[in-house]
Backbone as CSV, one residue per row, in Angstrom:
resi,resn,N_x,N_y,N_z,CA_x,CA_y,CA_z,C_x,C_y,C_z
1,MET,200.333,-29.059,122.158,201.252,-28.363,122.473,201.494,-27.516,123.804
2,ARG,202.477,-27.268,124.434,202.576,-26.570,125.653,202.432,-25.153,125.382
3,SER,202.374,-24.481,126.516,202.285,-22.571,126.297,203.671,-22.655,126.938
4,THR,204.306,-21.562,126.345,205.997,-21.111,127.333,205.248,-20.550,128.698
5,PRO,206.380,-20.267,129.662,206.060,-19.427,130.682,205.608,-18.079,130.284
6,SER,206.578,-17.722,129.470,205.866,-15.980,129.042,204.374,-15.621,128.478
7,LEU,204.096,-16.793,127.994,202.742,-16.455,127.442,201.793,-16.896,128.272
8,ARG,202.021,-17.850,129.670,201.036,-18.067,130.763,200.970,-16.774,131.677
9,ARG,202.424,-16.173,131.947,202.508,-15.115,132.589,201.595,-13.951,131.868
10,TRP,201.710,-13.726,130.733,200.411,-12.572,129.988,199.239,-12.777,130.066
11,SER,198.981,-14.461,130.286,197.777,-14.639,129.739,197.059,-14.440,131.564
12,ILE,197.794,-14.604,132.872,197.667,-14.585,133.786,197.545,-13.107,133.937
13,ALA,198.297,-12.068,133.464,198.309,-10.442,133.385,196.959,-10.059,133.229
14,ALA,196.402,-10.675,131.745,195.195,-10.381,131.293,193.857,-10.778,131.982
15,ALA,193.715,-11.483,132.926,192.743,-12.598,133.965,192.840,-11.202,134.686
16,VAL,193.886,-10.981,135.540,193.998,-9.781,137.048,193.448,-8.534,135.858
17,LEU,193.843,-8.235,134.868,193.508,-6.897,134.383,191.870,-6.638,133.977
18,LEU,191.365,-8.269,133.705,190.125,-8.485,133.630,189.427,-8.279,134.617
19,VAL,189.610,-9.200,135.683,188.850,-9.261,137.342,188.972,-7.380,137.284
20,LEU,190.201,-6.923,137.893,190.764,-5.452,138.106,189.695,-4.451,137.774
21,GLY,189.581,-4.563,136.331,188.638,-3.583,135.193,187.091,-3.815,135.854
22,GLY,187.205,-4.838,135.762,185.385,-5.299,136.156,185.175,-4.992,137.615
23,CYS,185.785,-4.976,138.730,185.963,-4.631,139.830,185.616,-3.040,140.046
24,LEU,186.598,-2.243,139.342,186.726,-0.917,139.212,185.458,-0.525,139.044
25,THR,184.891,-0.953,137.694,183.942,-0.641,137.201,182.356,-0.632,138.060
26,VAL,182.245,-1.561,138.344,181.175,-1.773,139.540,180.957,-0.870,140.607
27,VAL,182.124,-1.063,141.229,182.028,-0.392,142.244,181.803,0.800,142.016
28,GLY,182.751,1.698,141.010,182.596,3.044,140.668,181.058,3.356,140.356
29,LEU,179.967,2.558,139.934,179.056,2.885,139.755,177.727,3.595,140.505
30,ARG,177.680,4.797,140.368,176.636,5.198,141.493,175.830,6.728,140.977
31,ALA,174.793,6.775,141.497,173.982,7.649,141.124,174.754,8.932,141.070
32,ARG,174.537,10.302,140.179,175.058,11.104,140.089,174.524,12.396,139.921
33,SER,174.339,13.497,140.341,173.759,14.567,140.111,174.626,15.836,139.784
34,PHE,174.497,16.376,139.012,175.544,17.273,138.598,174.800,18.763,138.268
35,GLY,173.796,19.050,138.875,172.857,20.405,139.098,172.752,21.553,138.202
36,TRP,172.101,21.153,137.201,172.012,22.251,136.270,170.517,21.983,135.825
37,PHE,169.657,23.548,135.850,168.111,23.419,135.464,168.287,24.767,134.150
38,ALA,167.356,24.687,133.454,167.105,25.449,132.241,165.757,26.306,132.285
39,TYR,165.247,26.915,131.635,164.188,27.850,131.543,164.136,28.466,130.634
40,SER,163.197,28.708,129.765,163.022,29.505,128.914,162.051,30.827,129.387
41,PRO,162.782,31.994,128.769,162.292,33.255,129.657,161.176,33.509,129.606
42,LEU,159.984,33.308,128.539,158.965,33.700,128.238,157.978,32.536,128.529
43,SER,158.078,31.375,129.258,157.231,30.571,129.315,157.600,30.390,131.078
44,ASP,156.361,29.542,131.675,156.354,29.152,133.050,157.128,27.936,133.107
45,GLU,157.183,27.033,132.402,158.139,25.746,132.157,159.435,25.579,132.699
46,SER,159.908,24.807,133.556,161.173,24.507,133.781,161.482,22.948,133.600
47,PHE,163.051,22.968,132.746,163.485,21.490,132.752,164.349,21.506,133.658
48,GLU,164.482,20.337,134.055,165.507,19.668,135.206,166.358,18.879,134.628
49,GLY,167.121,18.962,134.247,167.641,17.086,133.334,167.134,16.978,132.660
50,VAL,168.060,15.620,132.450,167.655,14.816,131.272,167.209,13.616,131.904
51,THR,166.289,12.652,131.565,165.928,11.615,132.197,167.026,10.516,131.606
52,GLY,167.397,9.488,132.347,168.155,8.468,131.663,169.762,9.065,131.096
53,LEU,170.347,10.173,131.917,171.588,10.799,131.437,172.460,10.122,132.333
54,LEU,173.657,9.208,131.603,174.807,8.681,132.258,175.764,9.757,132.297
55,VAL,176.463,10.114,133.323,177.324,10.721,133.408,178.633,9.539,134.382
56,VAL,179.319,9.484,133.573,180.753,8.579,133.838,181.485,9.136,135.104
57,GLY,182.146,8.623,135.958,183.147,8.956,136.824,184.384,8.487,136.712
58,ARG,185.286,9.291,137.210,186.650,8.939,136.989,186.875,7.253,137.153
59,ALA,186.295,6.684,138.460,186.356,5.431,138.676,185.972,4.363,137.518
60,GLU,184.862,4.770,136.832,184.270,4.033,135.864,185.094,4.211,134.564
61,ALA,185.798,5.083,134.268,186.512,5.368,132.974,187.992,4.511,133.348
62,VAL,188.168,4.920,134.531,189.681,3.803,134.784,189.373,2.294,134.833
63,GLY,188.144,1.966,135.435,187.615,0.572,135.512,187.302,0.007,133.676
64,LEU,186.800,0.790,133.195,186.461,0.472,131.658,188.212,0.291,130.805
65,ALA,188.781,1.299,131.095,189.891,1.195,130.247,190.769,0.202,130.921
66,VAL,190.697,-0.414,132.228,191.919,-1.439,132.470,190.838,-2.430,132.012
67,LEU,189.646,-2.837,131.939,189.008,-4.117,131.184,189.205,-4.068,129.657
68,VAL,189.255,-3.244,128.784,189.661,-3.160,127.467,190.866,-3.833,127.309
69,LEU,192.285,-3.168,128.321,193.445,-3.639,128.153,193.302,-4.986,128.483
70,GLY,192.829,-5.601,129.239,192.929,-6.789,129.878,192.044,-7.773,129.108
71,LEU,191.112,-7.237,128.143,190.478,-7.970,126.701,191.493,-7.669,125.863
72,VAL,192.141,-6.698,125.131,193.184,-6.940,124.407,194.882,-7.593,124.774
73,LEU,194.674,-7.603,125.889,195.867,-8.600,126.098,195.344,-10.142,125.826
74,GLY,194.546,-10.134,126.564,193.767,-11.789,125.984,193.493,-12.135,124.760
75,GLY,192.887,-11.163,124.026,193.118,-11.613,122.652,194.538,-11.997,122.234
76,VAL,195.491,-11.043,122.167,196.873,-11.139,122.077,197.320,-12.692,122.223
77,CYS,196.929,-12.892,123.780,197.636,-14.534,123.931,196.697,-15.231,123.518
78,VAL,195.155,-15.292,123.088,195.056,-16.402,122.577,195.302,-16.387,120.851
79,GLY,195.304,-15.584,120.633,195.663,-15.569,119.210,197.216,-16.155,118.792
80,ILE,198.116,-15.738,119.796,199.323,-16.355,120.051,199.491,-17.910,120.000
81,ARG,198.469,-17.896,120.971,198.321,-19.533,121.243,197.801,-20.385,119.971
82,ILE,196.932,-19.956,119.477,196.225,-20.476,118.229,197.004,-20.703,117.232
83,GLY,197.863,-19.534,116.624,198.661,-19.381,115.697,199.957,-20.068,115.590
84,ARG,200.410,-20.055,116.923,201.919,-20.859,116.954,201.988,-22.135,115.809
85,ARG,202.846,-22.259,115.213,202.825,-23.342,114.500,203.701,-24.144,115.219
86,ASP,203.290,-25.661,114.697,204.135,-26.790,115.364,205.264,-26.740,114.637
87,VAL,206.660,-26.690,114.710,207.913,-26.788,114.092,208.369,-28.000,114.118
88,ARG,208.105,-28.725,112.955,208.472,-30.392,112.574,209.106,-29.987,110.982
89,PRO,210.217,-30.921,111.040,210.565,-30.757,109.732,209.894,-31.409,108.902
90,ARG,209.663,-31.063,107.366,208.586,-31.726,106.758,209.698,-32.986,105.929
91,PRO,209.481,-33.934,105.242,209.818,-34.799,104.855,210.148,-34.317,103.160
92,PRO,211.593,-35.083,102.823,211.545,-34.443,101.531,210.937,-34.700,100.388
93,ALA,210.616,-34.291,99.452,209.420,-34.310,98.482,209.967,-35.644,97.715
94,GLY,208.949,-36.645,97.216,209.215,-37.626,97.127,209.384,-38.978,97.861
95,THR,209.183,-38.984,99.101,209.158,-39.666,99.974,208.249,-39.622,100.535
96,ARG,207.908,-41.206,101.270,206.425,-41.015,101.636,206.646,-41.195,103.202
97,ASP,205.530,-40.873,103.983,205.706,-40.918,105.227,205.510,-42.356,105.852
């Protein structure tokens, strides 16, 4: 079964969104510090940040959103392609093929 030109365009758009989202996510990853500390008033210990805390920036958030949009669009295109029925007339009941 051949795919229609519009389905092919949507599939290409999904692939472009996936690549663009992946690039934005990878390019936007960098270490960030946000400068806070806490101490309890009656002790000599100070606490500086949390180890392993991930702060997501704007570039990562946009990249992940575009990546998810590309995945959804790709899933829709695959679903349409798999779910499309082959429209052939059925022979009348009682006749043989």
